[in-house]
N, C-alpha and C positions, 0 to 999 in steps of 0.2 A: 218633501214626503219626512218624515219625521220617522223615527225608527226606536219602537218601545224596548228599553233594556228592562230585564227581570234579573228576578236574586237583590241581592242585600248589599247595599254599599260598605265600604270597608269601615267608616265610622260605626255602623249598625252593628257592626261584628265585634269590634272591639267592645265595644258598650255593655254587649250580651256577655263577652267574655270578663269585661271586671265585673259585671253583676255575680258572676258564676264562682269567681274567684275569693269574693268576699263573702261570699255565703258557705264557700266551702271552710273558709278561717274563721268562720263566727257559728255556724250551725254543728260542724266536724265533732270540734271539744265536749260539745254537751253530749252528743251519740255515744262517742268513746271516752269513758272515763277510765282514765287505767290507774287511777290511784290505790285502790285495792291493790291490783296488782303488785306498783310499783312499793307499797308500803310490806307485803308479802316477801317479794326480794332483798331489801331491805333487811327484814328479821333475820331473813338465812343468813344472810351475809354478814350480820352482827353475831349471831350464834357462830358460825364457821370462824368468825374472827376469835372471839371468847376460846373455843376449843383449841385452836392455834397460841395462842397466848399459855394456856395450862400446858402445852405439849412443850413450849421454848421455855416457860418458867421452870420445869422439871427436867429439861436438859442443861441447863444451868445450873439449877441444883445439885444434879449430879457430876459434874464437873469440879464445883466445891466442896463436896462433900455434906451436901445440905446445910452449909456456913451460912449464915444470915447478916453476919454482924462484918465490920470493918473494910476492906476492900470486895469481899463478897457481897456485900449489901447492895449493890446497883445488880447484881446477877443472880440473886438467887433470893426473892420474897417466899413469905410462910404460908401457904394455902392447906387450911387444913377444914374450912368451909366453902362450898362452891361460890357463894360470893364475897370469896376474898380475892376471887380474881380481879376486881376493881383494881385492888391498889399495884396491879402488876400493869394494869393497860397503862401503854403510854399515852393515848389518849382516852380521855375519859369516857364513860358510859352516860350516857344522859336519861337520870335517873327518874325524869320527868315521862320517858317513854319505854323503860328497860328496867324489869326488876329478875332479877336471878336468886334464885331458891338459898335459903340456909339448911343445905343437905349435909351432914357431914359426912367429910371423906375419912375420917380417923389422923392419929398421926404418925401411921405409918405408911412412912414414903416411899410412892411407887404405890399407892393402893389407887386405884381407880372405882367413880362412881356415878350414879346418873345423878346429871345435875339439870335441873328446867330453868327455861327463859320466858320471861313473859312478856307480849307487846303490849303496854299499858291501853293505847289507842283504840288496839282492836281485841283486847282480850286471848289472844292465840296464845299459846305456849309450845316451845319445843324444848326438846330435850339434847342436850351436849354431853359428853364426856368428861367428868373430872378429873385430876389428880392430884395426889398428895404429894406434897413437896416440900421443904422448908423447916419443917420439924425436927426440934430438938429430940 
C-alpha cells in the first residue's frame, strides 16, 4: 500500500524563496526612491559645513588680530562676502551642485549676515549665518 505525501518538497520551497528574493532585490528599489531624501540631507550637511567653516575662520582671525598675511595666512582668510567662504573650505564646494549668494557682510569684523546656499540640481535654498572676518 502506498502512502500519499502532502505538502511541498524542499526544492520547491527553496525555489519560491529564491524567486521572492530576486523580486525583492529588483522591485523594491523602484518603489522606494530615496534619492530626494538623500539630496536634501546632503544639502543640509553642506550648509552646516559652511556655517562651521565661517565660525572656525572667525575664531582663527580673532586669535591673529584679523591678520591674513605672513604666518597668519593659514589661520585667517578674508571673508567679506558670503561666497568668500569658498576660499576657506579645505574640501572645495562642487560649484556644479551648490552656489552661495554674494551677500555683503561688511568690512566690520565679527558682523553677521544671512547668506543663502542653493542646490543647483533641485533649486532648493537654505539660509546660513555668515561672519565677516580678516578684513583690514
